Residue frames relative to the residue before (quaternion, step in Angstrom):
aa qw qx qy qz dx dy dz
M 1.0000 0.0000 0.0000 0.0000 0.00 0.00 0.00
A 0.0715 -0.8356 0.5335 0.1094 3.60 0.81 -1.04
V 0.7963 -0.1086 0.1054 0.5857 3.63 0.32 -1.20
K 0.0697 -0.8039 0.5906 0.0017 3.56 -0.76 1.08
A 0.3607 -0.7044 0.5702 0.2204 3.55 -0.94 0.92
I 0.3232 -0.7107 0.5913 0.2019 3.57 -1.07 0.78
D 0.0483 -0.8441 0.5327 -0.0372 3.54 -0.13 1.32
G 0.8242 0.2982 -0.1914 0.4418 3.54 -1.28 0.46
V 0.6039 0.5653 -0.3500 0.4395 3.59 1.20 0.35
F 0.8144 0.2867 -0.1229 0.4894 3.56 0.60 -1.18
P 0.6483 -0.5307 0.3683 0.4030 3.61 -1.21 0.40
A 0.6497 -0.4820 0.4070 0.4241 3.55 -1.28 0.32
G 0.7482 0.3651 -0.2803 0.4777 3.54 -0.97 0.85
V 0.6786 0.4083 -0.2808 0.5422 3.59 1.31 -0.05
R 0.1142 -0.7742 0.6206 0.0504 3.57 -0.97 0.92
A 0.0107 0.7922 -0.6093 0.0311 3.57 -1.03 0.80
F 0.0650 -0.7996 0.5958 -0.0383 3.54 -1.11 0.83
Y 0.0040 0.7631 -0.6380 -0.1027 3.51 -1.34 0.19
T 0.3568 -0.7360 0.5437 0.1881 3.52 -1.26 0.51
D 0.2190 -0.6988 0.6466 0.2135 3.51 -1.38 0.21
R 0.6613 -0.5263 0.3425 0.4104 3.63 -1.14 -0.34
L 0.4732 0.6859 -0.4372 0.3384 3.61 1.25 0.00
G 0.7570 0.2967 -0.2585 0.5216 3.56 -0.99 0.85
G 0.5884 0.6001 -0.4130 0.3509 3.56 -1.21 -0.47
V 0.4494 -0.7171 0.4870 0.2159 3.55 -1.34 0.15
S 0.4494 0.6942 -0.4649 0.3161 3.62 1.19 0.04
Q 0.2418 -0.7793 0.5699 0.0967 3.55 -1.21 0.66
G 0.7603 0.3843 -0.2755 0.4454 3.55 -1.37 0.08
P 0.8299 -0.1642 0.1117 0.5214 3.62 -0.93 -0.78
F 0.6755 0.4673 -0.2808 0.4965 3.59 1.27 -0.33
Q 0.1801 0.8559 -0.4749 0.0972 3.56 1.36 0.17
G 0.7874 0.3171 -0.2560 0.4625 3.53 -0.81 1.06
Y 0.8179 -0.3026 0.2537 0.4185 3.50 -1.18 -0.83
N 0.1080 0.8170 -0.5555 0.1105 3.58 0.70 1.07
L 0.1457 -0.8086 0.5682 0.0456 3.57 -0.88 1.02
G 0.5569 0.6212 -0.3857 0.3939 3.59 1.27 0.07
T 0.3044 -0.7682 0.5405 0.1582 3.58 -0.82 1.02
H 0.6940 0.5217 -0.2415 0.4335 3.58 1.25 -0.43
V 0.6096 0.6226 -0.3263 0.3664 3.61 1.23 -0.01
G 0.6410 -0.5487 0.3242 0.4278 3.61 1.26 -0.03
D 0.4493 0.6825 -0.4528 0.3566 3.58 1.27 0.13
V 0.6152 -0.5247 0.4297 0.4020 3.58 -1.27 0.34
P 0.4890 -0.7126 0.4061 0.2969 3.63 -0.53 1.11
S 0.6551 0.5199 -0.3317 0.4366 3.60 0.94 -0.79
R 0.6364 0.5182 -0.3357 0.4623 3.58 1.08 -0.63
V 0.6358 0.5053 -0.3306 0.4808 3.58 0.99 -0.77
A 0.6396 0.5276 -0.3244 0.4553 3.58 0.96 -0.85
Y 0.6475 0.5057 -0.3190 0.4725 3.58 1.00 -0.80
N 0.6518 0.5082 -0.3186 0.4640 3.60 0.94 -0.84
R 0.6549 0.5008 -0.3165 0.4693 3.59 0.99 -0.78
A 0.6187 0.5237 -0.3393 0.4773 3.58 1.10 -0.65
L 0.6137 0.5354 -0.3384 0.4714 3.58 1.06 -0.74
L 0.6457 0.5268 -0.3127 0.4558 3.56 0.98 -0.89
K 0.6538 0.5078 -0.3193 0.4612 3.60 0.87 -0.90
G 0.6740 0.4958 -0.2984 0.4592 3.56 0.95 -0.83
A 0.6535 0.5290 -0.3159 0.4397 3.57 0.97 -0.85
I 0.7308 0.4036 -0.2272 0.5015 3.57 1.04 -0.79
G 0.4044 -0.7221 0.4644 0.3154 3.57 1.19 -0.53
L 0.3008 0.7689 -0.5077 0.2460 3.58 1.01 0.82
A 0.3773 -0.7228 0.5371 0.2162 3.54 -1.01 0.86
E 0.7908 0.1615 -0.0809 0.5848 3.58 1.16 -0.55
E 0.6649 -0.5165 0.3659 0.3965 3.53 -1.30 0.35
P 0.4995 -0.6206 0.4962 0.3451 3.60 -1.03 0.66
R 0.5029 -0.5846 0.5210 0.3660 3.56 -1.28 0.23
W 0.1109 -0.7850 0.6088 0.0288 3.54 -0.38 1.29
L 0.2547 -0.7773 0.5606 0.1291 3.59 -1.11 0.69
N 0.3618 -0.6374 0.6238 0.2714 3.50 -1.32 0.44
Q 0.1511 -0.8473 0.5077 0.0380 3.57 -0.05 1.34
V 0.0305 -0.8296 0.5555 -0.0481 3.57 -0.79 1.08
H 0.5421 -0.6376 0.3895 0.3845 3.62 1.21 0.47
S 0.4077 0.7036 -0.4673 0.3469 3.55 1.03 0.88
T 0.4599 -0.6281 0.5204 0.3509 3.56 -1.32 -0.33
A 0.3803 0.7336 -0.4825 0.2904 3.60 1.25 0.30
V 0.1368 -0.7868 0.6009 0.0336 3.55 -1.02 0.93
S 0.2702 -0.7462 0.5896 0.1501 3.58 -0.78 1.04
C 0.0067 0.8040 -0.5937 0.0323 3.59 -0.87 0.92
D 0.7331 -0.4500 0.2730 0.4308 3.57 -1.27 0.30
S 0.7269 0.4357 -0.2466 0.4700 3.60 0.96 -0.81
Q 0.7861 0.1375 -0.0754 0.5979 3.59 1.25 -0.32
L 0.0974 -0.8217 0.5612 0.0199 3.56 0.23 1.29
Q 0.0324 -0.7835 0.6205 -0.0110 3.56 -0.98 0.93
A 0.3857 -0.7205 0.5248 0.2382 3.56 -0.83 0.93
T 0.7341 0.3233 -0.1929 0.5651 3.56 1.08 -0.76
A 0.3582 0.6872 -0.5398 0.3287 3.53 -0.38 1.29
D 0.3398 -0.7423 0.5362 0.2145 3.57 -1.26 0.25
A 0.7518 0.1833 -0.1841 0.6060 3.55 1.28 0.37
A 0.0789 -0.7781 0.6218 0.0413 3.53 -1.28 0.43
T 0.0581 -0.7788 0.6233 0.0406 3.52 -1.23 0.55
T 0.0175 0.8000 -0.5991 0.0302 3.56 -1.13 0.65
A 0.2357 -0.7288 0.6204 0.1687 3.50 -1.33 0.49
L 0.4895 0.6828 -0.4182 0.3455 3.59 1.29 0.09
P 0.4196 -0.7012 0.5077 0.2729 3.63 -0.72 0.95
G 0.8151 0.2812 -0.2110 0.4604 3.55 -1.04 0.80
Q 0.6073 0.5487 -0.3625 0.4457 3.60 1.25 -0.17
A 0.2070 -0.7950 0.5615 0.0990 3.57 -0.45 1.22
L 0.2333 -0.7313 0.6274 0.1309 3.53 -1.08 0.87
A 0.0717 -0.8146 0.5756 0.0014 3.56 -0.91 0.92
I 0.0060 -0.7379 0.6736 0.0414 3.52 -1.17 0.72
M 0.2749 -0.7579 0.5722 0.1502 3.55 -1.24 0.50
T 0.0197 -0.7975 0.6030 0.0026 3.55 -1.13 0.68
A 0.0115 -0.7467 0.6614 0.0696 3.50 -1.43 0.20
D 0.7814 0.0010 -0.1108 0.6141 3.56 0.96 1.14
C 0.6261 0.5325 -0.3498 0.4496 3.60 1.03 -0.73
L 0.5511 -0.6378 0.4443 0.3035 3.54 -1.28 0.43
P 0.2033 -0.7499 0.6144 0.1369 3.60 -0.86 0.94
V 0.0629 -0.7843 0.6169 0.0179 3.57 -0.98 0.89
L 0.1113 -0.7861 0.6073 0.0288 3.56 -0.79 1.08
F 0.1223 -0.8011 0.5855 0.0212 3.55 -1.03 0.89
A 0.0458 0.7380 -0.6720 -0.0419 3.51 -1.35 0.43
T 0.4856 -0.6234 0.5082 0.3424 3.57 -1.04 0.67
E 0.6412 -0.5694 0.3530 0.3743 3.55 -1.13 0.62
D 0.6841 0.4438 -0.2922 0.4997 3.59 1.17 -0.45
G 0.4925 -0.7068 0.3984 0.3147 3.59 1.28 0.04
R 0.5263 0.6753 -0.3923 0.3362 3.60 1.21 0.16
Q 0.7736 0.1851 -0.1295 0.5920 3.60 1.25 -0.16
V 0.0952 -0.7920 0.6021 0.0344 3.57 -1.05 0.79
A 0.0576 -0.7859 0.6150 0.0284 3.54 -1.29 0.38
A 0.1212 -0.7602 0.6334 0.0785 3.52 -1.32 0.45
A 0.0616 -0.8107 0.5822 -0.0051 3.57 -0.96 0.89
H 0.2868 -0.7141 0.6202 0.1525 3.52 -1.20 0.80
A 0.0054 -0.8397 0.5385 -0.0706 3.56 -0.41 1.26
G 0.0381 -0.7303 0.6810 -0.0382 3.51 -0.22 1.32
W 0.6985 -0.4758 0.2785 0.4562 3.59 -1.14 0.20
R 0.6315 0.5417 -0.3476 0.4322 3.61 1.01 -0.70
G 0.6917 0.4631 -0.2799 0.4783 3.56 0.86 -0.93
L 0.6243 0.5450 -0.3314 0.4510 3.55 1.05 -0.78
A 0.6868 0.4718 -0.2801 0.4768 3.58 0.88 -0.95
A 0.6801 0.5004 -0.2891 0.4510 3.58 1.06 -0.74
G 0.5910 -0.6284 0.3395 0.3749 3.59 1.24 -0.33
V 0.2365 0.8035 -0.5227 0.1589 3.60 1.05 0.60
L 0.6491 0.5000 -0.3398 0.4618 3.62 1.02 -0.64
E 0.6287 0.5226 -0.3270 0.4740 3.57 1.03 -0.77
A 0.6548 0.5123 -0.3093 0.4617 3.59 0.99 -0.84
T 0.6342 0.5353 -0.3286 0.4509 3.58 1.03 -0.78
L 0.6966 0.4552 -0.2805 0.4784 3.57 0.85 -0.91
A 0.5889 0.5562 -0.3711 0.4540 3.58 1.12 -0.55
K 0.6555 0.4931 -0.3058 0.4833 3.60 1.02 -0.78
M 0.6577 0.4885 -0.3088 0.4832 3.58 1.10 -0.67
A 0.2896 -0.8062 0.4651 0.2232 3.56 1.32 -0.39
T 0.7314 0.2899 -0.2514 0.5637 3.56 1.09 0.75
T 0.2337 -0.7296 0.6138 0.1907 3.53 -1.29 0.38
S 0.4752 0.6276 -0.4591 0.4118 3.58 1.28 0.31
V 0.3350 0.7511 -0.4738 0.3148 3.52 0.53 1.28
V 0.3488 -0.6309 0.6364 0.2745 3.46 -1.47 0.17
A 0.0836 -0.8057 0.5861 0.0168 3.60 -0.81 1.00
W 0.1218 -0.7746 0.6193 0.0418 3.53 -1.11 0.82
L 0.1969 -0.7691 0.6026 0.0803 3.56 -0.84 1.08
G 0.2513 -0.8263 0.4934 0.1035 3.55 -0.57 1.17
P 0.7454 -0.3778 0.2881 0.4677 3.57 -1.32 -0.06
C 0.1016 0.7651 -0.6282 0.0988 3.54 -1.04 0.87
I 0.6824 -0.4089 0.3509 0.4939 3.57 -1.24 -0.12
G 0.3714 -0.8057 0.4313 0.1641 3.56 -0.64 1.16
P 0.7002 -0.5226 0.3134 0.3721 3.56 -1.29 0.32
T 0.6670 0.4449 -0.3277 0.4998 3.63 1.19 -0.11
A 0.7203 0.4380 -0.2312 0.4856 3.60 1.29 -0.09
F 0.6736 0.5225 -0.2974 0.4298 3.59 1.12 -0.58
E 0.0279 -0.8185 0.5726 -0.0369 3.56 0.06 1.33
V 0.0047 -0.8070 0.5874 -0.0602 3.57 -0.80 1.06
G 0.5165 -0.6243 0.4910 0.3200 3.53 -1.34 0.25
A 0.7228 -0.4454 0.3138 0.4252 3.52 -1.33 0.15
E 0.6026 0.5826 -0.3681 0.4024 3.59 1.10 -0.62
V 0.6257 0.5167 -0.3436 0.4727 3.59 1.11 -0.59
K 0.6382 0.5094 -0.3283 0.4748 3.57 0.91 -0.84
D 0.6690 0.5113 -0.3076 0.4431 3.58 0.86 -0.94
A 0.6024 0.5819 -0.3597 0.4112 3.60 1.04 -0.72
F 0.7197 0.3995 -0.2343 0.5173 3.57 1.14 -0.62
V 0.7155 0.4782 -0.2704 0.4316 3.55 0.75 -1.06
D 0.6012 0.5527 -0.3710 0.4422 3.60 1.06 -0.56
Q 0.6685 0.4621 -0.2928 0.5038 3.58 1.17 -0.53
H 0.8034 0.0341 0.0600 0.5914 3.55 0.90 -1.04
P 0.3308 -0.7903 0.4751 0.2007 3.63 -0.08 1.22
E 0.6183 0.5699 -0.3507 0.4122 3.59 1.07 -0.65
D 0.5610 0.6092 -0.3914 0.4011 3.60 1.18 -0.30
S 0.4544 0.6848 -0.4551 0.3427 3.61 1.22 -0.13
Q 0.6017 0.5813 -0.3566 0.4159 3.59 1.16 -0.54
A 0.6411 0.5180 -0.3283 0.4615 3.60 1.24 -0.27
F 0.6750 0.4337 -0.2843 0.5248 3.59 1.31 0.16
A 0.1134 -0.7705 0.6251 0.0524 3.56 -1.02 0.88
A 0.4450 -0.7110 0.4791 0.2586 3.58 -0.76 1.05
R 0.0590 0.7538 -0.6537 0.0303 3.55 -1.13 0.79
G 0.7858 -0.1480 0.0316 0.5997 3.54 -0.01 1.35
D 0.7566 -0.2989 0.2421 0.5288 3.58 -0.75 -1.02
K 0.6163 0.4978 -0.3447 0.5036 3.57 1.31 0.35
Y 0.3138 -0.7223 0.5788 0.2118 3.53 -1.35 -0.10
L 0.3155 -0.6748 0.6244 0.2351 3.52 -1.30 0.48
A 0.1726 -0.8181 0.5462 0.0502 3.56 -0.67 1.14
D 0.2814 -0.7353 0.5978 0.1507 3.54 -1.08 0.84
L 0.2624 -0.8183 0.4954 0.1266 3.56 0.02 1.36
Q 0.6500 0.5126 -0.3238 0.4582 3.58 0.95 -0.82
Q 0.6659 0.4997 -0.3179 0.4537 3.59 0.93 -0.81
L 0.6200 0.5347 -0.3414 0.4617 3.58 1.03 -0.73
A 0.6535 0.4899 -0.3076 0.4882 3.58 1.02 -0.77
A 0.6440 0.5245 -0.3226 0.4540 3.59 0.94 -0.87
N 0.6230 0.5401 -0.3382 0.4537 3.57 1.02 -0.79
R 0.6724 0.4990 -0.2985 0.4580 3.57 0.90 -0.92
L 0.6676 0.4938 -0.3086 0.4640 3.57 0.92 -0.85
A 0.6281 0.5286 -0.3359 0.4617 3.59 1.02 -0.74
R 0.6525 0.5114 -0.3184 0.4596 3.58 0.98 -0.80
L 0.6636 0.4906 -0.2970 0.4803 3.57 1.18 -0.55
G 0.5607 -0.6314 0.3721 0.3854 3.58 1.27 -0.21
V 0.3899 0.7060 -0.4998 0.3157 3.60 1.21 0.31
R 0.2167 -0.8267 0.5130 0.0806 3.57 -0.64 1.14
H 0.7453 0.3627 -0.1966 0.5237 3.58 1.12 -0.61
L 0.1409 0.8045 -0.5489 0.1779 3.55 -0.21 1.32
Y 0.0589 -0.7849 0.6167 -0.0080 3.53 -0.92 1.01
R 0.1482 -0.7970 0.5815 0.0682 3.57 -1.15 0.63
E 0.1797 -0.6914 0.6841 0.1470 3.49 -1.32 0.60
P 0.2391 -0.8677 0.4206 0.1139 3.60 -0.07 1.28
A 0.3777 0.7497 -0.4880 0.2390 3.64 1.18 0.03
C 0.3346 -0.7354 0.5637 0.1718 3.55 -1.12 0.84
T 0.4095 -0.7442 0.4744 0.2314 3.57 -0.59 1.14
L 0.6599 0.5200 -0.3221 0.4363 3.61 0.95 -0.79
S 0.7258 0.4898 -0.2411 0.4186 3.57 1.00 -0.85
E 0.7375 0.3575 -0.2170 0.5302 3.61 1.24 -0.17
P 0.1135 -0.8637 0.4867 0.0652 3.62 0.42 1.19
T 0.6598 0.4945 -0.3369 0.4546 3.62 1.04 -0.50
R 0.7231 0.4447 -0.2325 0.4747 3.57 1.18 -0.50
F 0.8283 0.1804 -0.0476 0.5283 3.59 0.91 -0.92
F 0.4410 -0.6078 0.5847 0.3068 3.52 -1.31 0.50
S 0.0008 0.7870 -0.6169 0.0133 3.58 -1.12 0.72
Y 0.3622 -0.7515 0.5147 0.1979 3.57 -0.56 1.18
R 0.6698 0.4957 -0.3147 0.4546 3.59 0.91 -0.84
R 0.6696 0.4930 -0.3049 0.4643 3.59 0.99 -0.70
D 0.8438 0.2519 -0.0629 0.4698 3.58 0.78 -1.08
G 0.4081 -0.6953 0.4980 0.3195 3.60 1.13 -0.40
Q 0.7989 0.0449 0.0023 0.5997 3.58 -0.08 -1.24
T 0.2350 0.7727 -0.5421 0.2321 3.57 -0.56 1.16
G 0.5897 -0.5864 0.4291 0.3526 3.55 -1.32 0.08
R 0.4067 -0.6896 0.5447 0.2497 3.54 -1.35 -0.24
M 0.3351 -0.6885 0.6065 0.2142 3.52 -1.21 0.73
A 0.2839 -0.7464 0.5734 0.1829 3.59 -1.25 0.33
F 0.1376 -0.7493 0.6455 0.0547 3.52 -1.23 0.72
L 0.0261 -0.8420 0.5335 -0.0762 3.55 -0.57 1.21
I 0.0000 -0.7762 0.6304 -0.0063 3.52 -1.20 0.65
L 0.0807 0.7936 -0.5980 0.0778 3.59 -1.08 0.74
R 0.4442 -0.6047 0.5797 0.3177 3.47 -1.39 0.30
K 0.5023 -0.6329 0.4875 0.3309 3.57 -1.06 0.65
D 0.5795 -0.5623 0.4585 0.3711 3.56 -1.25 0.52
């Protein structure tokens, strides 16, 4: 697949895509279509893969890549930040990109298609409020949201401290955790969906694939340790 268009989700005038690990030129633990420059891959191979991505999507300029640190910082047109875990733009043709290898990618577009956003939501950022911060920068909750492939609810084993980080804020989030011995299985997509619902987001779509469970298709940090990164992109058309 390599690059897949996300069709039938966002308003007219918005384009969105995501990648898997198929294709590309990276080798070893990064085998395939690695787009992360920070994981130890050969820089020229990552650059070639990123060039392939630009060509596949038809981008005239480089996407806005972020240095992701599990924060709630949001880069926006009036205050660009290289280190952030979400970005938003109203500029036509400007692609926003986030990378994952188990964490949850969330793409947004306003219902009129005039503004888009992308957020990287690992459990820490999710609990801290990265989705709330993203929508605050967009200044609306009248959005379409898409939750992408991430580590799934039968694979994401966490300790009690992770459950407490959510349930202490919202007791109803306990339903997104299933006990397994002295650990829990967490449903990252459901935790995100709960937060978006509380914010009033009405249009929500999900791609339920589990990154850990499909090693030939997806990179997974929890499964492999040293590994590559997939990309999730959204933009307004020129």
